[in-house]
LOSE-928103 format. One line per field, with one value per residue (C-alpha): y, x, z; residue in one letter; residue number from 1. Coordinates in nm, 3 decimals. Example, Ala and Ser with C-alpha at 12.3 -4.5 7.8 and 13.67 -1.06 7.14 Angstrom:
<rs>
y	c(-0.450; -0.106)
x	c(1.230; 1.367)
z	c(0.780; 0.714)
residu	c(A; S)
num	c(1; 2)
</rs>
This chain:
<rs>
y	c(0.002; 0.310; 0.620; 0.965; 1.054; 0.796; 0.897; 1.259; 1.130; 0.956; 1.275; 1.483; 1.192; 1.195; 1.568; 1.575; 1.292; 1.510; 1.798; 1.599; 1.458; 1.816; 1.936; 1.659; 1.730; 2.092; 1.977; 1.753; 2.022; 2.261; 2.038; 1.961; 2.357; 2.401; 2.104; 2.290; 2.629; 2.429; 2.288; 2.616; 2.761; 2.490; 2.531; 2.918; 2.873; 2.619; 2.850; 3.166; 2.961; 2.829; 3.180; 3.318; 3.041; 3.064; 3.468; 3.425; 3.174; 3.407; 3.721; 3.556; 3.549; 3.937; 4.030; 3.820; 3.968; 4.313; 4.246; 4.109; 4.384; 4.619; 4.433; 4.462; 4.826; 4.885; 4.668; 4.895; 4.642; 4.825; 5.145; 5.388; 5.551; 5.917; 5.989; 6.044; 5.728; 5.508; 5.658; 5.606; 5.233; 5.206; 5.289; 5.035; 4.766; 4.859; 4.845; 4.517; 4.370; 4.475; 4.339; 4.008; 3.993; 4.042; 3.774; 3.551; 3.635; 3.557; 3.216; 3.150; 3.250; 3.048; 2.740; 2.774; 2.835; 2.514; 2.286; 2.233; 2.358; 2.092; 2.129; 1.969; 1.985; 1.904; 1.993; 2.315; 2.607; 2.918; 3.114; 2.973; 3.114; 3.441; 3.473; 3.387; 3.647; 3.899; 3.828; 3.836; 4.201; 4.361; 4.450; 4.610; 4.871; 5.181; 5.408; 5.513; 5.652; 5.291; 5.011; 4.657; 4.450; 4.097; 4.002; 3.734; 3.433; 3.385; 2.997; 2.708; 2.697; 2.415; 2.386; 2.119; 2.269; 2.395; 2.667; 2.817; 2.875; 3.038; 3.249; 3.339; 3.463; 3.661; 3.803; 3.932; 4.110; 4.253; 4.359; 4.561; 4.691; 4.854; 4.981; 5.169; 5.292; 5.623; 5.638; 5.442; 5.058; 4.718; 4.475; 4.092; 3.865; 3.507; 3.421; 3.061; 3.033; 2.764; 2.432; 2.383; 2.706; 2.997; 3.339; 3.550; 3.904; 4.203; 4.546; 4.862; 5.233; 5.305; 5.474; 5.243; 5.129; 5.269; 5.019; 5.031; 4.927; 4.633; 4.351; 4.430; 4.393; 4.038; 4.003; 3.954; 4.264; 4.480; 4.825; 5.102; 5.461; 5.702; 5.921; 5.663; 5.367; 5.553; 5.613; 5.241; 5.029; 4.638; 4.388; 4.362; 4.004; 3.947; 3.971; 3.728; 3.468; 3.492; 3.427; 3.114; 2.986; 2.998; 2.824; 2.558; 2.544; 2.484; 2.851; 3.189; 3.565; 3.844; 4.231; 4.504; 4.881; 5.223; 5.506; 5.733; 5.475; 5.174; 4.806; 4.440; 4.173; 3.836; 3.470; 3.196; 2.825; 2.500; 2.399; 2.072; 2.068; 1.826; 1.530; 1.647; 2.036; 2.210; 2.285; 2.595; 2.667; 2.655; 2.951; 3.239; 3.431; 3.694; 3.692; 3.387; 3.539; 3.888; 3.790; 3.635; 3.897; 4.128; 3.912; 3.926; 4.275; 4.329; 4.081; 4.196; 4.460; 4.209; 4.056; 4.185; 4.309; 4.281; 4.472)
x	c(-0.008; 0.165; 0.200; 0.116; 0.471; 0.518; 0.204; 0.350; 0.693; 0.496; 0.306; 0.626; 0.795; 0.481; 0.489; 0.857; 0.832; 0.528; 0.787; 1.046; 0.815; 0.688; 1.061; 1.149; 0.845; 0.968; 1.319; 1.182; 0.967; 1.270; 1.498; 1.218; 1.168; 1.565; 1.557; 1.293; 1.469; 1.774; 1.602; 1.444; 1.797; 1.950; 1.675; 1.711; 2.076; 2.025; 1.773; 2.017; 2.290; 2.071; 1.961; 2.295; 2.428; 2.098; 2.155; 2.535; 2.497; 2.202; 2.432; 2.716; 2.555; 2.495; 2.813; 2.993; 2.818; 2.887; 3.251; 3.275; 3.112; 3.350; 3.647; 3.515; 3.459; 3.798; 4.002; 3.786; 3.665; 3.409; 3.599; 3.789; 3.706; 3.742; 3.930; 3.599; 3.445; 3.742; 3.728; 3.352; 3.382; 3.666; 3.448; 3.191; 3.457; 3.596; 3.242; 3.158; 3.503; 3.399; 3.044; 3.177; 3.418; 3.110; 2.921; 3.249; 3.254; 2.898; 2.921; 3.236; 3.060; 2.760; 2.958; 3.168; 2.848; 2.664; 2.985; 3.064; 3.415; 3.667; 4.014; 4.304; 4.613; 4.956; 5.304; 5.429; 5.709; 5.599; 5.826; 5.630; 5.321; 5.450; 5.604; 5.269; 5.115; 5.380; 5.321; 4.912; 4.931; 5.231; 4.998; 4.755; 4.987; 4.840; 4.936; 5.316; 5.308; 5.246; 5.502; 5.401; 5.694; 5.738; 5.996; 6.218; 6.192; 6.477; 6.401; 6.322; 5.946; 5.734; 5.344; 5.138; 4.779; 4.554; 4.774; 4.459; 4.255; 4.567; 4.632; 4.264; 4.324; 4.634; 4.470; 4.203; 4.447; 4.674; 4.379; 4.233; 4.591; 4.621; 4.282; 4.317; 4.666; 4.710; 5.087; 5.361; 5.379; 5.213; 5.464; 5.390; 5.597; 5.593; 5.733; 5.757; 5.585; 5.788; 5.818; 5.424; 5.309; 5.362; 5.217; 5.168; 5.129; 5.003; 5.128; 5.031; 5.071; 4.715; 4.434; 4.422; 4.108; 4.000; 4.027; 3.651; 3.607; 3.844; 3.598; 3.354; 3.593; 3.570; 3.214; 2.981; 2.869; 3.118; 3.190; 3.347; 3.270; 3.515; 3.559; 3.780; 3.594; 3.254; 3.438; 3.593; 3.289; 3.280; 3.049; 3.230; 3.265; 3.613; 3.751; 3.453; 3.541; 3.913; 3.859; 3.629; 3.903; 4.163; 3.941; 3.917; 4.293; 4.306; 4.436; 4.316; 4.328; 4.425; 4.438; 4.670; 4.587; 4.615; 4.442; 4.634; 4.941; 4.839; 4.733; 4.865; 4.641; 4.774; 4.682; 4.850; 4.808; 4.959; 5.261; 5.117; 4.738; 4.578; 4.417; 4.068; 4.053; 3.846; 3.480; 3.390; 3.197; 3.482; 3.518; 3.744; 3.993; 4.210; 4.399; 4.564; 4.742; 4.805; 5.122; 5.217; 5.147; 5.344; 5.613; 5.588; 5.606; 5.894; 6.099; 6.084; 6.332; 6.602; 6.516; 6.596; 6.316; 6.213; 5.956)
z	c(0.007; -0.111; 0.135; 0.061; 0.016; -0.265; -0.430; -0.415; -0.549; -0.839; -0.934; -0.950; -1.163; -1.401; -1.420; -1.507; -1.766; -1.910; -1.908; -2.089; -2.349; -2.440; -2.452; -2.672; -2.920; -2.901; -3.008; -3.296; -3.420; -3.418; -3.589; -3.855; -3.890; -3.947; -4.205; -4.399; -4.390; -4.506; -4.802; -4.900; -4.892; -5.110; -5.352; -5.327; -5.419; -5.692; -5.838; -5.831; -5.967; -6.267; -6.339; -6.349; -6.529; -6.806; -6.809; -6.869; -7.156; -7.327; -7.305; -7.468; -7.833; -7.872; -7.698; -7.956; -8.211; -8.095; -8.068; -8.412; -8.562; -8.392; -8.509; -8.870; -8.840; -8.661; -8.966; -9.214; -9.405; -9.578; -9.595; -9.374; -9.076; -8.941; -8.625; -8.440; -8.589; -8.482; -8.136; -8.091; -8.256; -7.995; -7.696; -7.794; -7.819; -7.488; -7.341; -7.492; -7.366; -7.019; -7.064; -7.168; -6.862; -6.641; -6.777; -6.737; -6.381; -6.329; -6.500; -6.293; -5.961; -6.069; -6.126; -5.794; -5.573; -5.762; -5.706; -6.042; -6.071; -6.165; -5.998; -6.212; -6.036; -6.201; -6.164; -6.309; -6.262; -6.096; -6.342; -6.644; -6.475; -6.393; -6.743; -6.917; -6.697; -6.810; -7.166; -7.121; -6.964; -7.148; -7.463; -7.220; -7.067; -7.194; -6.903; -6.928; -6.575; -6.433; -6.460; -6.417; -6.227; -6.194; -5.932; -5.996; -5.796; -5.519; -5.494; -5.721; -5.733; -5.838; -5.744; -5.779; -5.810; -6.067; -6.272; -6.453; -6.132; -5.942; -6.287; -6.270; -5.927; -6.030; -6.345; -6.124; -5.884; -6.147; -6.334; -6.048; -5.936; -6.288; -6.301; -5.960; -5.978; -6.181; -6.145; -5.998; -5.999; -5.967; -5.855; -5.871; -5.614; -5.516; -5.131; -4.995; -4.616; -4.497; -4.683; -4.751; -4.848; -5.103; -5.110; -5.418; -5.365; -5.599; -5.459; -5.600; -5.547; -5.628; -5.442; -5.166; -4.948; -4.620; -4.311; -4.255; -4.617; -4.633; -4.493; -4.762; -5.062; -5.112; -5.102; -5.381; -5.584; -5.358; -5.525; -5.313; -5.347; -5.489; -5.799; -5.967; -5.874; -5.974; -6.325; -6.370; -6.259; -6.300; -6.147; -5.826; -5.861; -5.955; -5.571; -5.468; -5.705; -5.647; -5.291; -5.334; -5.617; -5.357; -5.080; -5.370; -5.392; -5.019; -4.948; -4.870; -4.963; -4.782; -4.818; -4.679; -4.785; -4.694; -4.843; -5.104; -5.066; -5.246; -5.173; -5.155; -5.247; -5.182; -5.200; -5.021; -5.133; -5.061; -5.258; -5.301; -5.323; -5.080; -5.227; -5.048; -5.123; -4.888; -4.944; -5.119; -4.785; -4.553; -4.344; -4.480; -4.251; -4.355; -4.065; -4.131; -4.450; -4.342; -4.183; -4.510; -4.709; -4.514; -4.556; -4.903; -4.920; -4.700; -4.834; -5.196; -5.194; -5.116; -5.482; -5.822; -6.016; -6.410; -6.565)
residu	c(M; T; T; D; A; E; A; V; L; Q; A; Q; L; A; A; L; Q; E; E; L; D; E; T; N; R; G; V; V; A; L; Y; A; E; L; D; Q; Q; A; E; Q; L; R; R; A; T; E; L; K; S; R; F; L; S; Y; M; S; H; E; F; R; T; P; I; T; A; V; Q; S; L; T; R; L; L; L; D; E; V; D; G; P; L; S; Q; E; Q; R; R; Q; V; G; F; I; A; S; T; A; G; E; F; S; Q; M; V; N; D; L; L; D; L; A; K; V; E; A; G; R; V; D; I; S; P; A; W; F; E; M; V; D; L; L; S; A; L; R; G; M; F; K; P; L; L; N; N; P; E; V; S; L; I; F; E; E; L; G; F; E; G; R; L; F; T; D; D; Q; K; L; S; Q; I; L; R; N; F; I; S; N; A; L; K; F; T; V; R; G; E; V; R; V; S; A; V; P; Q; G; D; D; F; V; T; F; A; V; T; D; T; G; I; G; I; A; S; E; L; Q; P; L; I; F; Q; D; F; S; Q; L; S; S; P; L; H; K; R; L; R; G; T; G; L; G; L; S; L; S; K; Q; L; A; V; L; L; G; G; S; V; A; L; Q; S; E; P; D; K; G; S; T; F; S; V; T; I; P; I; R; L; P; E; T; P; P; S; K; D; A; P; F; S; S; S; S; T; S; A; A; A; S; G; S; T; T; G; S; T; A; R; R; S; T; S)
num	c(1; 2; 3; 4; 5; 6; 7; 8; 9; 10; 11; 12; 13; 14; 15; 16; 17; 18; 19; 20; 21; 22; 23; 24; 25; 26; 27; 28; 29; 30; 31; 32; 33; 34; 35; 36; 37; 38; 39; 40; 41; 42; 43; 44; 45; 46; 47; 48; 49; 50; 51; 52; 53; 54; 55; 56; 57; 58; 59; 60; 61; 62; 63; 64; 65; 66; 67; 68; 69; 70; 71; 72; 73; 74; 75; 76; 77; 78; 79; 80; 81; 82; 83; 84; 85; 86; 87; 88; 89; 90; 91; 92; 93; 94; 95; 96; 97; 98; 99; 100; 101; 102; 103; 104; 105; 106; 107; 108; 109; 110; 111; 112; 113; 114; 115; 116; 117; 118; 119; 120; 121; 122; 123; 124; 125; 126; 127; 128; 129; 130; 131; 132; 133; 134; 135; 136; 137; 138; 139; 140; 141; 142; 143; 144; 145; 146; 147; 148; 149; 150; 151; 152; 153; 154; 155; 156; 157; 158; 159; 160; 161; 162; 163; 164; 165; 166; 167; 168; 169; 170; 171; 172; 173; 174; 175; 176; 177; 178; 179; 180; 181; 182; 183; 184; 185; 186; 187; 188; 189; 190; 191; 192; 193; 194; 195; 196; 197; 198; 199; 200; 201; 202; 203; 204; 205; 206; 207; 208; 209; 210; 211; 212; 213; 214; 215; 216; 217; 218; 219; 220; 221; 222; 223; 224; 225; 226; 227; 228; 229; 230; 231; 232; 233; 234; 235; 236; 237; 238; 239; 240; 241; 242; 243; 244; 245; 246; 247; 248; 249; 250; 251; 252; 253; 254; 255; 256; 257; 258; 259; 260; 261; 262; 263; 264; 265; 266; 267; 268; 269; 270; 271; 272; 273; 274; 275; 276; 277; 278; 279; 280; 281; 282; 283; 284; 285; 286; 287; 288; 289; 290; 291; 292; 293; 294; 295; 296; 297; 298; 299; 300; 301; 302; 303; 304; 305; 306; 307)
</rs>
C-alpha cells in the first residue's frame, strides 16, 4: 500500500516525464523546421545559380556579335573611318569587352556556388606562370606612368595545383591593381611560407582602401565609393570569385591597404594541393594570411626585379 509521500513522488515523476516529453517534441519540431529552412535555402541557391548560368549563356551571343562587328569596323573592311568614328567604335569595343568579362565572372561564380568547378592539379614551374602573366598584360599597359613589375623568384619554385585557377586569381588582382593605379607601379611577387605554402602578392601604389571598407572587398557585388571607382565600374565579382577559387585550392586571400598609399592583395596556397581540397563553404579568414602578405612585401626589396 503506497504512502502519501510515495504518491506525491510518483505525481512529481509523472509531471517531470510529461515536461521532458514536451521538450522532446519541441526539439523534434525545431529540427524539422531547421531542415525545412535548409532545404529552402538549398533550392534558392540552386535557382540563383541556374539563373546566373542561363543569363550568362544567353548574353554571350549578342556580346560576341557586337565584338565581331566592332572588329570589322576597326579593320576598315568596308571603308576607312574618321578619327572620331574610330574613337566611338573603340569605345563600343571596350564596353563590349567589359560586358563580356562581367558575364564570364557571373558564370564562373555560378559554377563555384553550384559546386561544378573541376580542379585539375598538375606540377608546373612558377616562373612559367609568371612569365605567361607578364606576356598577357604587356600589350594592355596603356598608361606610361604605371610600370608592371614581376619580381624574379629567389628560389626554385614548383607547385602541384590547378595553374588555370591560380592564374585567374592573379589576373583579377593584377587587373584591379592596374585599373586603380594612376601612377607608380604594380609589383607581382611570390614568397615561400615555410616548406608547405607559397604567397603570391600583387602590390600597387594606387588609391588604396579605407580600413572600414576592407572587410567588404571580397563580398559579392561589392563596389567602393570613390571618384575613380565610379568611373571604372565592374560587377564587383572578381575579388569574390578569387576568394572562392583560393579556398578550392586549399588556401585563402588577404588584403593590406592604406588610402592614397596603395594596396597589397595576396593569395596563399599549399605548394602541393591536398588530395581532398576544402569545400567552397569552408570559413574564410584573412588574418591567417595577413602576416604572409606582410612578409611578401617586406622581403621584396631584397630581390632583383624585372619589368
